[in-house]
N, C-alpha and C positions, 0 to 999 in steps of 0.2 A: 315146926314151920310147915305150912302147907305147900304142896308142889307149885301152885299158882303164884305164891308169894315171890318166887324167883322168876318163873316163866314170863310174867307180865312185863319184866324189864326187857327192853329191846336191844340196847347197845351194851356189849360186853367186851372187855379186854381180858384175854386169857393167857396164862403162862407167866412164869416168874420174871423173865427178862422184860417182857412187854409191860407187865404191871409196874416193875421198877422204873422203866423209862417214863411211864405215865405219871408216877408219883414225883419223879424228878423234874418233869416238865411243868409242874405246878397247875395243871389243868384240873377242872372240876371232877370230883369222884363222889358218887352218891353213897356207895358203901363197897366193902371188899369182903367176899366170901372166902373163908379159909377152910381147908379140909381138916376135920377133927383129928387131933393127934399129930398133925404135920408141923414139925418144928425144926426141920433140918435145913441146913444151908441158907439160901437167900430168903427163905420164908421169914426167918427171924428179923432180917433187915426190913422186909416189907411191913411187918407188924409194927416195928419200931418207928419207921417213917410215918406210917398211917397214924400212930398214936401221937407223934409229935405235931402232926397237922390236924389232929382232932377229926380224923376220918373214921367212921364206924366200921369195925370189923366184926364179922359174924362167923362163928364156927358151924359148919354143916357136915353131914355125912358125905362120904365120897360118892355114893350113888346119886345124891342130889346134884352135885357138881357135874357128874357124868350126864345127868338128864338134861341140864340146861346148856351144856357145852356145845358150841358150834364147831370148834376145831378138833374135838375129841382128843385133845392133848393139853389139858388145862394145868397140869403139873401141881394140882392142889390149890390153885388160887384163881379166882375170877373177880375182876373189878366191874362194878356196874356204873356206867357213866351216862351223862346226858347225850342226846343224839349228836352225831358228828357235825361240827360247825363248818360247813362248806363256805368258802369265801367267794367274793366277786372277782371278775377279771381285773378290775382296777386295783384291787388289793395286791394282786401279783405284780403288776407294773409299779405300784407304789413301793413295794418291798425292794425292787431293784433300784429305784431312785433313792430310797433311804440309805441303801448300802453303797450308793455311788458306783453301781456295777452295770455292765451291759446286760439287758434283759435276756434271760435264758429260760425258755418255757418248753414243756412237753405236752403235746396233744395226743390223746389216746382215742383212736377210732375203732370201736368195736372190740375192746378187750373185755371179755366176759368172764374169764377165769379169775377169781379173787386171788389165787396164788400168784398169777402173773402180775396182777395189779400191785400186790404187796411187794413183789420183787422189784418192780419198776420204781416204786416209791422209795425203796431202800437205796437203790443205785442213784436215783435222782437227788436224794438228800445228801449223799456223800459227794456227788459231783457238783454241788452248788446250784442246782436248778431252783429258780425262784418260785415256780408253781407248776401244777399239773392240771390239765383241763380234760374233763370227761363228759360225755353226753348223758342226759338223763335216761335215755332209752338205749337198749342194745349195749349195755356196759355193766360191769360189776360196780357195786357201790362199796363205800367203806364199811366194813364189818369186822368182827373179831378175827376172822381168817386173814383178811388183808392186814390187819394190825400185827398179828403174830408173824406172818410171813415177812413183813417189813422190818421185823426186829425192833418195833417201836418207833420207826422213822416217821410214821403217820403223825405222831405228836408234834413234829417239827416242820411238816410240809404243808404248804397251802394247796388246797385242792378246790377247784371251781367246777360246779356241775351245771351244764348249760343245756338249753332247749335245742339249739341248732348249731352244729359245729361250723357250718359254712358262714352263718351270720357272725359267729365269733371270730373266724379267720378274717373276715372283712373288717371287723372292729380292730383286730390286731394290726392289720396292714395300715389302717388309718392312723395308728399310733407308731408307725415306722418299724414294725416288726416284720422280718422276712420269714416266710413259711417254707420250711424244707420237708419234703415228703421222702419216704423211704420206699423204694420200688426196685425189685430185682431186674426189671426190664429196661431200666435206664442205662445210659452209657457211662455216666460219671461215677467213679468210685468215691466213697466217702472221704478218703484221705486226700483226694485231689481237689476237693471243693473248699473254698474259703468259707468258714463258718464263724468268723470272729464278730460278725455284725450282730445287732439285736435279732434274736432268732427264736422261732418256735419249731420244734421238730415234730413231725406227725408219725406215729407208729400205728400201723393197721393191725388187724387181727391175723392170726396164723393162717386161718382157712381162706380168707377172702382179701386180705390186704386192706388198703384204703378204699373207701367207697368212691365211686366215680367222680362225683362233684367235688369231694374233698381233694382228690388227686388233681383235678383240673384247676383248682384254686391255689395250688402250691406254686410258689415262685420258682422253685427248682426241685429236682429229684436226685437222690443219691442212692447208691447200692453198696452192699457189702459183698465182695467177691466170694464165690463158692468154688471150691476145688473138688469136693467129694460128689458122690452120687445123689445125696440128699440136697435139694435145692432151696431149702428154707431153714431158718433158725427160729427157735422159740422167741416170742415177741419180747420177753424180758431180756434175753441175751442180746437181741438186735438193739434194743433201746440202750442197754449198757454200753455197747460198743460205740454207738454214735455219740452218746453223752460224753464219754471220756475222750473221744476225738475232739469234741468242741472244747473241753477243758484243756486238753493238750495244746491245741492251737492258741488258746487265749493266754496260757501260761508262758508260751514261747514267742509272744509278739515282740 
């Protein structure tokens, strides 16, 4: 096998747990590369499921996998998949309607680290978020690092990629969604704000927070109180705290 035979594929899912989640999700897989001689633990399960679903598996040398790996932690297996299927905003709203649930959306403004994006997707999936919205520019996109960091949650989460966050916020408001921004400079602590309504929470980047126009377009702002000398949290940690507060409030209505 020539080097370019693998390199030309763009989208990859790496690592045993991520590939297992992918197989169990039923999504399309072009083929799976397995490290030669690797037959320990969950690799056998991956091979069996792939065989049952008539998915091609190809044995390659470890150095070939190392060469194409984006995460540098492939654990002896890389799945080659079609490009990530981003959804439309309406798909997220429809998912909430189909489940007869109050819409719960996360908007990410300037999250450029794929590890943060993956962590947020993982927390969002477990918290019951219906979808995540990211901008096409100044944002990480879905790749193998995001998938692996999310522990496979990407396979179950709707992600919309939009040209303009402010236009998207306007559209959400027209569909009766309240927009909640997160900002350390506001007076309202996140536990003191009612967030049981149809809601989209905005998480800004660690370095700059929300952009000015996005902040101005929020219906209200909340903050996470800080007691230490460091006055900011990692974006994925902030997102998880706010998401689970919304879940807590809704479960105790």
